[in-house]
The first five atom37 places (N, CA, C, CB, O) and aatype in JSON, in Angstrom:
{
  "aatype": [20, 20, 20, 20, 20, 20, 20, 20, 20, 20, 20, 20, 20, 20, 20, 20, 20, 20, 20, 20, 20, 20, 20, 20, 20, 20, 20, 20, 20, 20, 20, 20, 20, 20, 20, 20, 20, 20, 20, 20, 20, 20, 20, 20, 20, 20, 20, 20, 20, 20, 20, 20, 20, 20, 20, 20, 20, 20, 20, 20, 20, 20, 20, 20, 20],
  "atom_mask": [
    [1, 1, 1, 1, 1],
    [1, 1, 1, 1, 1],
    [1, 1, 1, 1, 1],
    [1, 1, 1, 1, 1],
    [1, 1, 1, 1, 1],
    [1, 1, 1, 1, 1],
    [1, 1, 1, 1, 1],
    [1, 1, 1, 1, 1],
    [1, 1, 1, 1, 1],
    [1, 1, 1, 1, 1],
    [1, 1, 1, 1, 1],
    [1, 1, 1, 1, 1],
    [1, 1, 1, 1, 1],
    [1, 1, 1, 1, 1],
    [1, 1, 1, 1, 1],
    [1, 1, 1, 1, 1],
    [1, 1, 1, 1, 1],
    [1, 1, 1, 1, 1],
    [1, 1, 1, 1, 1],
    [1, 1, 1, 1, 1],
    [1, 1, 1, 1, 1],
    [1, 1, 1, 1, 1],
    [1, 1, 1, 1, 1],
    [1, 1, 1, 1, 1],
    [1, 1, 1, 1, 1],
    [1, 1, 1, 1, 1],
    [1, 1, 1, 1, 1],
    [1, 1, 1, 1, 1],
    [1, 1, 1, 1, 1],
    [1, 1, 1, 1, 1],
    [1, 1, 1, 1, 1],
    [1, 1, 1, 1, 1],
    [1, 1, 1, 1, 1],
    [1, 1, 1, 1, 1],
    [1, 1, 1, 1, 1],
    [1, 1, 1, 1, 1],
    [1, 1, 1, 1, 1],
    [1, 1, 1, 1, 1],
    [1, 1, 1, 1, 1],
    [1, 1, 1, 1, 1],
    [1, 1, 1, 1, 1],
    [1, 1, 1, 1, 1],
    [1, 1, 1, 1, 1],
    [1, 1, 1, 1, 1],
    [1, 1, 1, 1, 1],
    [1, 1, 1, 1, 1],
    [1, 1, 1, 1, 1],
    [1, 1, 1, 1, 1],
    [1, 1, 1, 1, 1],
    [1, 1, 1, 1, 1],
    [1, 1, 1, 1, 1],
    [1, 1, 1, 1, 1],
    [1, 1, 1, 1, 1],
    [1, 1, 1, 1, 1],
    [1, 1, 1, 1, 1],
    [1, 1, 1, 1, 1],
    [1, 1, 1, 1, 1],
    [1, 1, 1, 1, 1],
    [1, 1, 1, 1, 1],
    [1, 1, 1, 1, 1],
    [1, 1, 1, 1, 1],
    [1, 1, 1, 1, 1],
    [1, 1, 1, 1, 1],
    [1, 1, 1, 1, 1],
    [1, 1, 1, 1, 1]
  ],
  "atom_positions": [
    [[67.32, 160.45, 155.84], [67.89, 161.03, 154.64], [69.4, 160.81, 154.58], [67.58, 162.51, 154.58], [69.95, 160.64, 153.49]],
    [[70.08, 160.81, 155.72], [71.52, 160.6, 155.74], [71.88, 159.17, 155.35], [72.09, 160.94, 157.11], [72.95, 158.94, 154.8]],
    [[71.01, 158.23, 155.64], [71.25, 156.84, 155.29], [71.3, 156.63, 153.79], [70.19, 155.96, 155.9], [72.0, 155.74, 153.31]],
    [[70.57, 157.45, 153.05], [70.56, 157.33, 151.59], [71.95, 157.61, 151.02], [69.54, 158.29, 150.98], [72.37, 156.92, 150.09]],
    [[72.64, 158.59, 151.54], [73.99, 158.92, 151.06], [74.96, 157.77, 151.27], [74.5, 160.16, 151.77], [75.78, 157.49, 150.4]],
    [[74.86, 157.11, 152.42], [75.73, 155.98, 152.71], [75.41, 154.81, 151.78], [75.58, 155.54, 154.18], [76.32, 154.18, 151.23]],
    [[74.15, 154.52, 151.6], [73.74, 153.43, 150.71], [74.17, 153.72, 149.28], [72.21, 153.21, 150.77], [74.66, 152.83, 148.58]],
    [[74.0, 154.97, 148.84], [74.41, 155.36, 147.49], [75.91, 155.18, 147.3], [74.0, 156.81, 147.21], [76.36, 154.69, 146.26]],
    [[76.7, 155.58, 148.29], [78.16, 155.44, 148.21], [78.56, 153.97, 148.13], [78.83, 156.09, 149.43], [79.43, 153.61, 147.33]],
    [[77.95, 153.13, 148.92], [78.26, 151.7, 148.9], [77.91, 151.1, 147.54], [77.5, 150.95, 150.03], [78.69, 150.34, 146.97]],
    [[76.74, 151.44, 147.02], [76.35, 150.94, 145.7], [77.29, 151.44, 144.6], [74.92, 151.37, 145.38], [77.58, 150.7, 143.66]],
    [[77.75, 152.66, 144.72], [78.69, 153.21, 143.75], [80.02, 152.46, 143.77], [78.92, 154.7, 144.03], [80.58, 152.17, 142.71]],
    [[80.52, 152.15, 144.95], [81.77, 151.39, 145.07], [81.59, 149.99, 144.49], [82.22, 151.31, 146.55], [82.47, 149.5, 143.77]],
    [[80.49, 149.34, 144.79], [80.23, 147.99, 144.26], [80.15, 148.03, 142.73], [78.91, 147.42, 144.84], [80.71, 147.16, 142.06]],
    [[79.48, 149.02, 142.18], [79.38, 149.15, 140.72], [80.75, 149.38, 140.1], [78.42, 150.3, 140.34], [81.05, 148.83, 139.04]],
    [[81.59, 150.18, 140.74], [82.93, 150.46, 140.23], [83.77, 149.19, 140.2], [83.62, 151.52, 141.1], [84.45, 148.92, 139.21]],
    [[83.74, 148.41, 141.27], [84.49, 147.15, 141.33], [83.97, 146.19, 140.26], [84.38, 146.51, 142.74], [84.76, 145.53, 139.59]],
    [[82.68, 146.1, 140.11], [82.09, 145.21, 139.1], [82.55, 145.61, 137.69], [80.55, 145.26, 139.18], [82.93, 144.74, 136.9]],
    [[82.52, 146.89, 137.39], [82.92, 147.34, 136.06], [84.4, 147.08, 135.79], [82.63, 148.83, 135.9], [84.76, 146.69, 134.69]],
    [[85.25, 147.3, 136.78], [86.67, 147.0, 136.61], [86.89, 145.52, 136.33], [87.46, 147.41, 137.85], [87.68, 145.16, 135.46]],
    [[86.18, 144.7, 137.04], [86.32, 143.26, 136.89], [85.82, 142.81, 135.51], [85.55, 142.52, 138.0], [86.44, 141.94, 134.9]],
    [[84.76, 143.36, 135.03], [84.18, 142.98, 133.75], [84.99, 143.49, 132.56], [82.76, 143.48, 133.64], [84.98, 142.87, 131.5]],
    [[85.68, 144.59, 132.72], [86.45, 145.16, 131.61], [87.75, 144.42, 131.38], [86.74, 146.62, 131.88], [88.44, 144.69, 130.39]],
    [[88.09, 143.5, 132.24], [89.31, 142.74, 132.05], [90.54, 143.42, 132.6], [89.5, 142.47, 130.61], [91.66, 143.09, 132.2]],
    [[90.37, 144.35, 133.5], [91.49, 145.04, 134.11], [92.2, 144.17, 135.13], [91.04, 146.32, 134.76], [93.14, 144.61, 135.78]],
    [[91.76, 142.97, 135.26], [92.32, 142.06, 136.24], [91.17, 141.42, 136.98], [93.27, 142.78, 137.22], [90.16, 142.06, 137.26]],
    [[91.32, 140.2, 137.28], [90.28, 139.5, 138.0], [90.51, 139.73, 139.48], [90.25, 137.99, 137.65], [91.45, 139.19, 140.05]],
    [[89.65, 140.53, 140.1], [89.87, 140.96, 141.47], [89.62, 139.86, 142.49], [89.0, 142.12, 141.77], [90.14, 139.94, 143.61]],
    [[88.84, 138.86, 142.15], [88.43, 137.88, 143.15], [88.88, 136.47, 142.85], [86.96, 137.91, 143.3], [88.46, 135.54, 143.54]],
    [[89.69, 136.27, 141.86], [90.11, 134.94, 141.48], [91.57, 134.97, 141.08], [89.24, 134.38, 140.35], [92.07, 136.0, 140.6]],
    [[92.26, 133.85, 141.26], [93.68, 133.82, 140.93], [93.93, 133.3, 139.53], [94.41, 132.96, 141.92], [95.06, 133.41, 139.04]],
    [[92.94, 132.76, 138.87], [93.15, 132.24, 137.52], [92.13, 132.86, 136.56], [93.04, 130.7, 137.49], [91.02, 133.21, 136.97]],
    [[92.51, 133.0, 135.32], [91.58, 133.54, 134.34], [90.35, 132.65, 134.18], [92.27, 133.72, 132.99], [90.42, 131.44, 134.38]],
    [[89.25, 133.26, 133.83], [88.02, 132.49, 133.66], [88.15, 131.55, 132.48], [86.82, 133.42, 133.48], [88.63, 131.93, 131.41]],
    [[87.71, 130.31, 132.66], [87.62, 129.37, 131.57], [88.89, 128.65, 131.2], [87.13, 130.05, 130.41], [88.86, 127.8, 130.31]],
    [[90.0, 128.95, 131.84], [91.25, 128.28, 131.48], [91.74, 127.45, 132.66], [92.32, 129.3, 131.05], [91.89, 127.95, 133.78]],
    [[91.98, 126.2, 132.39], [92.54, 125.34, 133.42], [94.06, 125.45, 133.37], [92.07, 123.86, 133.24], [94.62, 126.01, 132.43]],
    [[94.71, 124.91, 134.37], [96.17, 124.9, 134.4], [96.73, 124.13, 133.21], [96.68, 124.28, 135.72], [97.75, 124.51, 132.64]],
    [[96.05, 123.06, 132.82], [96.5, 122.28, 131.67], [96.36, 123.08, 130.38], [95.71, 120.97, 131.57], [97.24, 123.01, 129.51]],
    [[95.27, 123.84, 130.24], [95.1, 124.68, 129.06], [96.23, 125.71, 128.95], [93.74, 125.4, 129.1], [96.76, 125.95, 127.86]],
    [[96.59, 126.29, 130.07], [97.67, 127.28, 130.08], [98.99, 126.62, 129.71], [97.77, 127.96, 131.46], [99.77, 127.18, 128.95]],
    [[99.24, 125.43, 130.25], [100.47, 124.71, 129.93], [100.52, 124.36, 128.44], [100.59, 123.42, 130.78], [101.57, 124.46, 127.81]],
    [[99.38, 123.96, 127.88], [99.33, 123.65, 126.44], [99.66, 124.88, 125.6], [97.94, 123.1, 126.05], [100.39, 124.78, 124.61]],
    [[99.12, 126.02, 125.99], [99.4, 127.25, 125.25], [100.88, 127.62, 125.35], [98.53, 128.4, 125.79], [101.49, 128.01, 124.36]],
    [[101.44, 127.49, 126.54], [102.86, 127.81, 126.72], [103.74, 126.85, 125.92], [103.24, 127.76, 128.21], [104.76, 127.26, 125.37]],
    [[103.35, 125.59, 125.86], [104.11, 124.6, 125.08], [104.02, 124.95, 123.58], [103.57, 123.17, 125.33], [105.02, 124.86, 122.86]],
    [[102.84, 125.33, 123.14], [102.65, 125.68, 121.73], [103.47, 126.92, 121.34], [101.17, 125.93, 121.45], [103.94, 127.02, 120.21]],
    [[103.64, 127.85, 122.28], [104.44, 129.04, 122.0], [105.94, 128.8, 122.15], [104.02, 130.17, 122.92], [106.75, 129.67, 121.85]],
    [[106.3, 127.61, 122.62], [107.71, 127.28, 122.78], [108.3, 127.73, 124.1], [108.49, 127.88, 121.67], [109.52, 127.73, 124.26]],
    [[107.46, 128.12, 125.04], [107.94, 128.56, 126.34], [108.32, 127.39, 127.23], [106.89, 129.42, 127.03], [109.07, 127.56, 128.2]],
    [[107.8, 126.21, 126.92], [108.1, 125.0, 127.69], [108.7, 123.95, 126.76], [106.82, 124.44, 128.39], [108.31, 123.82, 125.6]],
    [[109.66, 123.22, 127.3], [110.19, 122.09, 126.53], [109.2, 120.93, 126.65], [111.62, 121.67, 127.03], [108.28, 120.97, 127.46]],
    [[109.41, 119.9, 125.84], [108.52, 118.73, 125.89], [108.59, 118.09, 127.27], [108.89, 117.71, 124.8], [107.57, 117.69, 127.82]],
    [[109.8, 117.98, 127.83], [109.95, 117.37, 129.16], [109.23, 118.18, 130.23], [111.43, 117.24, 129.52], [108.58, 117.61, 131.11]],
    [[109.34, 119.51, 130.17], [108.65, 120.36, 131.14], [107.14, 120.2, 131.02], [109.05, 121.84, 130.95], [106.43, 120.1, 132.02]],
    [[106.65, 120.19, 129.78], [105.22, 120.03, 129.56], [104.72, 118.69, 130.1], [104.89, 120.16, 128.07], [103.69, 118.62, 130.77]],
    [[105.46, 117.63, 129.79], [105.06, 116.29, 130.26], [105.06, 116.24, 131.79], [106.01, 115.22, 129.69], [104.19, 115.59, 132.38]],
    [[106.02, 116.89, 132.43], [106.07, 116.9, 133.89], [104.86, 117.64, 134.47], [107.38, 117.57, 134.38], [104.25, 117.18, 135.43]],
    [[104.53, 118.77, 133.89], [103.37, 119.53, 134.35], [102.1, 118.71, 134.16], [103.25, 120.87, 133.59], [101.26, 118.63, 135.07]],
    [[101.95, 118.1, 132.99], [100.76, 117.29, 132.72], [100.67, 116.12, 133.69], [100.78, 116.76, 131.27], [99.59, 115.81, 134.19]],
    [[101.8, 115.49, 133.97], [101.82, 114.37, 134.91], [101.42, 114.83, 136.32], [103.22, 113.73, 134.94], [100.64, 114.17, 137.0]],
    [[101.96, 115.97, 136.73], [101.64, 116.5, 138.06], [100.16, 116.86, 138.18], [102.49, 117.73, 138.37], [99.55, 116.64, 139.23]],
    [[99.59, 117.4, 137.12], [98.19, 117.82, 137.17], [97.23, 116.64, 137.13], [97.89, 118.75, 136.01], [96.11, 116.74, 137.63]],
    [[97.64, 115.53, 136.56], [96.76, 114.36, 136.46], [96.79, 113.48, 137.7], [97.15, 113.54, 135.26], [96.1, 112.46, 137.74]],
    [[97.55, 113.83, 138.68], [97.61, 113.03, 139.92], [96.37, 113.16, 140.73], [98.79, 113.42, 140.76], [96.26, 112.55, 141.79]]
  ]
}
């Protein structure tokens, strides 16, 4: 009977982590957002004017190596 409490607690913690991850509170197990490559992010930053053309071209060149 005591083992049930431990198993329940572990399942509760796993469910909590899963829900946090799914709600978009931050990706707990990955360093990059899902579905976006480094080039996609650079394109978005260039479109917003955060990168100059030279900076964008350098990033694109580095990523294509």
